N, C-alpha and C positions, 0 to 999 in steps of 0.2 A: 505493501499500500502507498509507507512512504517512498518510495524508489517510482512508480506512476507517479505522486505529486514529484517528486524532483523532474522529472523527464519532460512532465507538462510548465516546469516554473524558466525551465530552458529553454523547452517551447516560445513561451509569451517575452523572458529578455533576447530572444533571436530577434523577434517579430519588428518589422519598419516604424517606424514610426506616420501618424495619419497628417504628419505636418510634410516627409517627403514627399507626398503625391501631389500635392498642394503646391510642392516645390516645382518639379516636375512637370505638371499641367500650367506656371509662370514659363518655366525654357518651350514648352511648346509652342503657346500661342506668341512669348515673344516669337519665337526662329518665325513662326504665319504673318504674324503683324509686321516684321521686318521686309523678311522676303516680299509679302504682295505690294508692301507701298515701294519699295524700289524698285518691281516688276514695273506702277505702273509708272512711273519719272519716266523709269529708262526707255521701254517704248512709247512708239512713238502712233498710238491709233488715238489720242485722246479727242479731234475731229474731220470730218471725212467731208470733202467738199467736190459736190456732183451740179450735173447741171439738168432741169426742170427743160425734159427733151419739149414741152407742144409750148411752152412758155420763152422759150429758146428762137423757133421758129415763127412765131411769133412778132419776136423783136428784130431779124434779123428779112423781117420780110419787106421789098425793097431796097432795101441800105447794104446789102450784103452777100453774097452767097452761102448759103451751107451746106455745106457736105461731110454726110455723117459717113466714120468710118469704124475699124473694128467692132461691129451689130450695133452699129448706133452708139459705142463705147467715147469715141473721138469725135468731137465734132471739127471742121476747116473751115476754118475762116478765109473768102475771101472777097476780090473785089469783081462787081457785076462788068467789069471792059471786058475788051478781047483778050487783052491778056491775062486776063483768069492771077492777077497778082496773089500770092499769100500776106492774109495780114496774121493771121494768127492760128493755134491749136487749142480748142479746148476741151480738158481734157481733168478726169477726177484724183484728185490728190487725197495724200491722209496723214494728218499729222499728228507733233507730239509739244514738248515744253516749248523744247529748244530746235527741234526739226516741221520741213515739210519735203515729205516724196510723192511724187507722183505714181501715181494707183495702177502702172503698167509694168508689165514684164520684160526682160531683153527680148525676148522674141518677138515683140510687142510692139517695141521702140524702134527696130531693126527692119519692118514690115513700115514701118510709119516713114522714116529716113527717105522711105525709094518716093516716098510725095513731099517731100520737100523737109519732114519733120526735120528741126535745129540739134542741135548734138548740144544736154545740154544735161547738166548734172544730174541724177536721179535725184536726189535729196538735196534742199540750202535749210547750211543750216545755220538757227542764228546767233550761236556764241561766238564762229569765224568771223562775225560782219557781212552774210554770204545778203543779209535781206537788204541791210544799210544798201548794202552796191548796187542795189536794183528797186529800191522805192524806186528810185522815179517812173519804171512803171506802173507802178498803183499805188498813186503817194495816201501813209495813212494817217486818220488820223492822229493829233499825237496825240487828245489819249487812249487810242490804244495801243499807240508805241509805248508808248509809258506801264501802261499794260502787261502788255508782254515782258517785255523790261525786270519788271516787279514778282513775276510770274518764276520766273528763270529763276533768280534772286531767292526766292521763298523753296522753291526747288530742291536747290543748292545748299542751302540752310540744313531742308530737312534731310537730306542722305548724311551731309557733315554731323547732326544729331544724334541721328540713329547708330554711327560708328561708334558715334563717345560711346551713347548710350551701353553697346553694346561689349568696349573696353570694361569701361564699369559697371555695370553689372557682375562682369567673371570676375572684376576683382572682389566685389563686395559679397557675394559666393563662396567663393574658393577661399580666402580672406575672412571669413565673416564680421565684415564689413557691415554693419547696421546702416550708420551715416550712407554710404556709399552703393548700397538694396536704393533705400528712399532718394537716394537722387536720380538715381534711374529713372526708379515711377516720375521722377517731375522730367525728364529729359523725353520719354514716349509721351509724355502730353504736350510738349513743347511740340517735339516732335508732331503729331496729331495736328497740331495749332499751325503749323506752318503748311501744315496740309491741304489742311480747310483752306486754306487762304489762296492754295495755287490754284485748289479743286474750282473755287468760288468763281475764283477769274478767268480762268478758260469758260467755266461756261458761262462766263456773264458777255466778253470782251463783244461777241460780234455781235452786241443789241444796241451798241452805243456807237455805232462804228457810224460817220460820217463822212461825206461827199465833201475835197478839197477841191481847194482853186487848183487850176492851175493841171488836172486830171488826165485821165490816160490822153486826150485828143489830144492833149498842148505835150505828152514826152516822146521823149526822144532818144533810144535806146541804146546803146555804148556795144552793147554785147548783149547775146541772147541769154535770155531769164527764163523762170516757171516760177510766177508767185499766186497763189489762188488760185491755183484750175486753167490759170492760163498761158501760153507758150509761145511764145516768137517769138524771130529770126533780127536781128539787129534792123533796130530803124525801123520798124511795120507796128510803132503800138497804137495808132489812129485807126478809131472808127469801132475802140471795145465797148469807150465805156456804154454806148448805147445795150450791148449783149449782158453786163455783170450786175442787174437784177435776175437776175436765170439760174444766178447761182444758188446753189442751198445747201447753209452748212450744218452738218449735223457730229449730236458726239457720238464717239464710239466705244470700245471692251475696255480703252486702259480709266477712261475715266472712272466707267462702275467700277474697275480694276482697288481706286485710286480710293474709292469715297468706301468698300470695303472694308482695304488700312489702315486708313482713320477712325474708323468704328472697334478695328483689332489692335490702336494702338492709344484707343479710351482704354477698350478692358483692360487690353496689358500694363496700363503705367496703376490703376486699381489693385491689381494681382501684385505688383509690386511693391506701390503703397500698404498694402496688407503687409506682405511674405515678412514688412521688416519691424510688424508690430509682430509676428507668430519670433521673431526671431528674437527681439528683444528678451520675451520669457523661455524661448525656448532651441535656445543653438543646436543649429545643421552639425554640428559638431556629440550633441549628445538628442539629435535626430533618429540616429541607427537604433538606437534599447530604446526600449522605452521597461 
């Protein structure tokens, strides 16, 4: 009888403290939140640029010639004179926080090059100054341009905070530092805040875009460009402004991924703060044995 009680006591003493499961759950949620938010920021499907075909045909009536290519995925705009001079190509695009890319494969771009499609970079990087170099093609409102830069800044700060939080959190867990664990929770809350700013700016930046003077009709481009669905060879920016209302801007899956990352970061922040409270009364070194 005594031997049985001794074995039961040994099994009980070797059992894992429930707080360890809380710690493991916190680490798993932290990994998911960090991965989801970083993936959302680094991907380039925050918004998509498409064209309303019916509206485009109405706007192009009697002004320019409209020719559909690639099963009506791309429109070639040319003049109505005998020379049939190409003005631009209207293409679908998708963009991220700091990139804007043509939504066409290399094979499709090769086929389009046979009908005068200019050689352009598949993606424009806002960080490299590419957007500023071709702003003359379609000038952006100052408010929208500032919001774009602000969203990039918030996204970069969010990535820095996530990286720092991972280091501080690991230090707090392995070195049993309650203050570091608490700081990790606060840092994830800050990361969620900056990500929220980025998401809000990207979501609403198109609602306040206003036409500016000296727009596409007066612009003269010095190199081939691809901005917001319009691709044109050098010096052929005239006649495009009347067609721009046919563009459609819609959010894509990266934005949804970002919202999910924000919610997980808030939950992760709460768990880290609770973990610091638990560690105050139950140090991790004593959680293994109960």
